[in-house]
C-alpha positions as CSV (number, residue, x, y, z in Angstrom):
1,M,-114.1,60.7,-8.2
2,D,-114.6,57.9,-10.7
3,I,-111.9,57.4,-13.4
4,W,-111.9,55.3,-16.6
5,I,-108.6,54.2,-18.2
6,I,-107.6,52.4,-21.3
7,R,-105.1,49.5,-20.9
8,D,-104.1,47.2,-23.7
9,G,-106.8,48.6,-25.9
10,E,-109.6,47.9,-23.4
11,K,-111.6,50.4,-21.3
12,T,-111.5,49.8,-17.6
13,G,-113.5,51.5,-14.9
14,P,-114.9,53.1,-13.0
15,L,-111.9,53.3,-10.6
16,H,-111.8,55.6,-7.6
17,D,-109.1,58.3,-7.9
18,F,-107.2,57.0,-4.8
19,E,-107.0,53.5,-6.5
20,V,-105.5,55.1,-9.6
21,R,-103.0,56.9,-7.4
22,R,-102.0,53.6,-5.8
23,K,-101.5,52.0,-9.2
24,I,-99.4,55.0,-10.3
25,E,-97.2,54.9,-7.2
26,A,-96.8,51.1,-7.7
27,G,-95.6,51.7,-11.3
28,E,-98.6,49.9,-12.8
29,L,-99.9,52.9,-14.8
30,P,-97.5,54.9,-17.0
31,A,-97.9,58.6,-17.6
32,S,-99.2,58.0,-21.1
33,T,-102.2,55.9,-20.0
34,P,-105.3,57.4,-21.6
35,A,-107.9,58.3,-18.9
36,W,-111.2,60.2,-18.6
37,H,-113.5,61.4,-15.8
38,E,-116.7,63.4,-15.8
39,G,-116.0,67.0,-16.9
40,L,-113.2,66.2,-19.4
41,A,-114.1,66.8,-23.1
42,T,-111.8,64.0,-24.3
43,W,-109.5,61.3,-23.1
44,K,-106.1,62.5,-21.8
45,P,-102.9,60.9,-20.7
46,L,-102.9,60.5,-16.9
47,V,-100.0,62.9,-16.5
48,E,-102.1,65.7,-18.0
49,I,-105.0,65.3,-15.6
50,D,-104.7,67.6,-12.6
51,L,-105.7,64.9,-10.1
52,F,-102.6,62.9,-10.8
53,T,-99.9,65.4,-11.9
54,R,-98.4,65.4,-8.3
55,E,-97.9,61.6,-8.4
56,F,-95.9,61.8,-11.7
57,K,-93.9,64.8,-10.4
58,S,-92.9,62.9,-7.3
59,A,-92.0,59.9,-9.4
60,S,-89.7,62.0,-11.6
61,L,-87.7,63.4,-8.7
62,P,-84.0,62.3,-8.6
63,P,-83.1,59.8,-6.0
64,P,-81.7,61.2,-2.7
65,L,-78.0,61.5,-2.2
66,P,-76.4,58.6,-0.4
67,Q,-76.3,59.2,3.4
68,A,-73.8,58.0,6.0
69,E,-74.7,54.7,7.6
70,N,-77.1,54.9,10.5
71,P,-78.0,58.7,10.1
72,P,-79.8,60.3,13.0
73,P,-83.6,60.1,12.6
74,R,-85.4,63.3,11.8
75,N,-89.0,63.8,12.8
76,P,-89.7,60.0,12.9
77,A,-93.3,59.2,12.2
78,P,-94.7,56.4,14.4
79,A,-96.1,53.5,12.4
80,G,-99.2,51.3,13.0
81,T,-101.8,51.6,15.7
82,S,-99.8,54.1,17.8
83,C,-99.9,56.8,15.2
84,Y,-103.6,56.4,14.7
85,L,-104.2,56.6,18.5
86,R,-102.3,59.8,18.6
87,R,-104.3,61.2,15.7
88,F,-107.5,60.0,17.4
89,W,-106.8,61.8,20.7
90,A,-105.5,64.9,18.9
91,R,-108.7,65.1,16.9
92,W,-111.0,64.7,19.9
93,L,-109.1,67.2,22.0
94,D,-109.6,69.8,19.3
95,L,-113.3,68.9,19.0
96,S,-113.8,68.9,22.8
97,L,-112.1,72.2,23.3
98,Y,-114.2,73.7,20.6
99,S,-117.4,72.2,21.9
100,G,-116.7,73.4,25.5
101,L,-116.2,76.9,24.3
102,W,-119.2,76.7,22.0
103,W,-121.5,75.7,24.8
104,L,-120.0,78.4,27.1
105,G,-120.7,80.9,24.3
106,M,-124.3,79.7,24.0
107,W,-124.7,80.3,27.8
108,V,-123.0,83.7,27.8
109,A,-125.2,84.7,24.8
110,R,-128.3,83.8,26.9
111,Q,-129.5,81.1,24.4
112,D,-132.1,78.6,25.5
113,I,-129.8,75.6,26.1
114,E,-132.7,73.2,26.4
115,A,-134.0,74.3,23.0
116,V,-130.5,74.0,21.5
117,L,-130.2,70.4,22.8
118,L,-133.6,69.5,21.3
119,N,-132.8,71.1,17.9
120,P,-131.4,68.2,15.7
121,W,-130.1,70.6,13.0
122,V,-128.1,72.7,15.5
123,M,-126.7,69.6,17.1
124,F,-125.9,68.0,13.7
125,L,-124.1,71.1,12.4
126,Q,-122.4,72.1,15.7
127,Y,-118.9,71.3,14.5
128,V,-119.1,73.0,11.1
129,P,-117.5,76.2,12.3
130,W,-114.6,74.2,13.9
131,F,-113.7,72.6,10.5
132,A,-113.7,76.0,8.9
133,L,-111.2,77.1,11.5
134,E,-109.2,73.9,11.2
135,S,-108.7,74.5,7.5
136,V,-107.1,77.9,8.2
137,L,-104.9,76.4,11.0
138,I,-103.7,73.6,8.7
139,H,-103.0,76.0,5.9
140,K,-101.1,78.5,7.9
141,Y,-99.4,76.4,10.6
142,A,-99.8,72.8,9.4
143,T,-101.2,71.8,12.8
144,T,-104.0,72.3,15.4
145,P,-103.9,72.6,19.2
146,G,-104.4,68.8,19.6
147,K,-101.9,67.9,16.9
148,W,-99.3,70.4,18.2
149,L,-99.5,68.9,21.7
150,L,-98.8,65.5,20.3
151,G,-96.1,66.7,18.0
152,M,-97.9,66.2,14.6
153,R,-98.1,68.2,11.4
154,V,-100.2,67.8,8.3
155,V,-98.1,68.4,5.1
156,N,-98.0,67.4,1.4
157,Q,-95.8,64.5,0.3
158,D,-93.0,66.9,-0.4
159,H,-93.3,68.3,3.1
160,S,-94.7,71.6,1.9
161,Q,-97.8,73.1,3.6
162,L,-101.2,72.7,2.2
163,D,-102.7,75.6,0.3
164,L,-106.1,76.8,1.6
165,S,-108.2,75.0,-1.0
166,A,-106.5,71.7,-0.2
167,A,-106.9,72.3,3.5
168,I,-110.6,73.0,3.1
169,R,-111.1,69.8,1.1
170,R,-109.3,67.8,3.7
171,S,-111.4,69.2,6.5
172,L,-114.6,68.5,4.6
173,R,-113.5,64.9,4.1
174,V,-112.8,64.5,7.8
175,M,-116.1,66.1,8.7
176,F,-118.1,63.8,6.4
177,T,-116.2,60.5,6.5
178,G,-113.9,60.8,9.5
179,I,-116.3,61.8,12.3
180,G,-119.8,61.9,10.7
181,F,-120.3,65.5,11.9
182,G,-119.6,64.2,15.4
183,W,-123.1,62.9,15.6
184,S,-123.7,60.0,18.0
185,I,-123.7,56.5,16.5
186,L,-122.7,58.0,13.1
187,A,-119.5,59.3,14.6
188,L,-118.6,55.9,16.1
189,F,-119.3,54.2,12.7
190,C,-117.1,56.6,10.8
191,Q,-114.3,56.3,13.3
192,A,-114.3,52.5,13.0
193,L,-114.5,52.7,9.2
194,S,-111.6,55.2,9.1
195,L,-109.4,52.9,11.1
196,F,-110.2,50.0,8.8
197,T,-109.4,51.9,5.6
198,A,-106.3,53.5,7.1
199,K,-104.9,50.1,7.9
200,R,-105.7,48.9,4.4
201,L,-104.4,51.9,2.6
202,G,-101.5,52.8,4.9
203,N,-103.0,56.2,5.5
204,T,-106.4,57.8,6.4
205,L,-108.8,58.1,3.4
206,W,-108.8,61.9,3.5
207,D,-105.0,62.1,3.5
208,Y,-104.5,59.3,1.0
209,T,-107.0,60.9,-1.4
210,G,-105.5,64.4,-1.1
211,G,-101.9,63.2,-1.3
212,H,-101.1,64.4,2.3
213,Q,-99.3,62.9,5.2
214,V,-99.1,63.5,9.0
215,T,-95.5,63.7,10.3
216,A,-94.9,63.0,14.0
217,E,-92.1,63.8,16.5
218,P,-91.4,61.9,19.7
219,L,-94.0,62.6,22.4
220,K,-93.0,65.1,25.0
221,P,-94.2,64.3,28.6
222,L,-95.2,67.8,29.5
223,R,-97.3,68.2,26.3
224,L,-99.0,64.9,27.0
225,V,-99.8,65.9,30.6
226,T,-101.2,69.2,29.2
227,L,-103.4,67.3,26.7
228,I,-104.9,65.2,29.5
229,F,-105.7,68.2,31.7
230,L,-107.1,70.2,28.7
231,Y,-109.3,67.2,27.6
232,A,-110.7,66.7,31.1
233,G,-111.3,70.5,31.5
234,A,-113.1,70.7,28.1
235,L,-115.4,67.8,29.1
236,Q,-116.1,69.4,32.5
237,L,-116.9,72.8,30.8
238,Q,-119.4,71.1,28.5
239,M,-121.1,69.3,31.4
240,L,-121.1,72.5,33.5
241,V,-123.3,74.1,30.9
242,I,-125.5,71.3,29.7
243,S,-125.9,68.8,32.6
244,P,-128.7,70.7,34.4
245,Y,-130.7,70.8,31.2
246,I,-130.0,67.1,30.5
247,F,-131.2,66.1,34.0
248,K,-134.2,68.3,33.6
249,M,-135.2,66.8,30.3
250,A,-134.6,63.3,31.6
251,G,-136.7,64.1,34.7
252,D,-139.6,65.4,32.5
253,K,-139.6,62.0,30.8
254,Y,-138.9,59.7,33.8
255,P,-140.4,60.8,37.2
256,A,-137.9,58.7,39.2
257,I,-135.1,60.7,37.8
258,K,-136.9,64.0,38.4
259,E,-137.4,63.0,42.1
260,E,-133.7,62.3,42.4
261,Y,-132.8,65.5,40.5
262,Q,-134.9,67.6,43.0
263,K,-133.2,65.9,46.0
264,N,-129.7,66.3,44.6
265,P,-129.6,68.9,41.9
266,P,-126.4,68.8,39.7
267,W,-123.9,71.6,40.0
268,H,-124.3,74.3,37.3
269,L,-123.1,77.7,36.3
270,P,-124.2,80.7,38.4
271,K,-127.6,82.1,37.4
272,R,-127.5,85.0,35.0
273,S,-128.8,88.3,36.3
């Protein structure tokens, strides 16, 4: 959201809300700074604008009590690239598990798989139900299957769980800007852009904007092995359903592929009676 502020008697803007948050956290903008955004009837102090009240509440908290030297770490969060890699694999395990079950459901429901593959709107919106489910999981449990296996939780800055509306907004941001609906080249572009902005801001754009954080515990070997097997199994399940149709469509377009397909047909699910 675009924000205008008044500093030293001069109007400045528009500034994105996450940039204003960064300035508040850095102590550059006091609570009394007049600000305005579309929808407000008049200028208000930043502290009275709902978008930024959390930042000023956090700033007003008393400092923590002194701790003994070298206290034992609690739920350490990996920094840098390693954390983003964990988040990447957790995200795509969730999407792969959902996608495998989605295609299996299409097959069980006797849908025309070839028609589904050729329908751009169905393919573009395929992951929308998952993000609706993710919102509920983040709200109720602060995690998803992929994040749980890699020891991660999504919480507010004060470590409280997200309310449902905040979880929905976060999932929408991920769906639009994080994976680009999981759609081909758009997904790759969004993932690269997300990594760039995360390194610049110190957090992913959807968590930075919403005032959330992802906490992480040390990796557990058994969970990591489970993640690898589940990811491989989810990919196999997808290919089990769709590979015969992909080969068929490729063969219809390229005769050489069709000839090879007829000689060595790919494995597929049993025929439905």
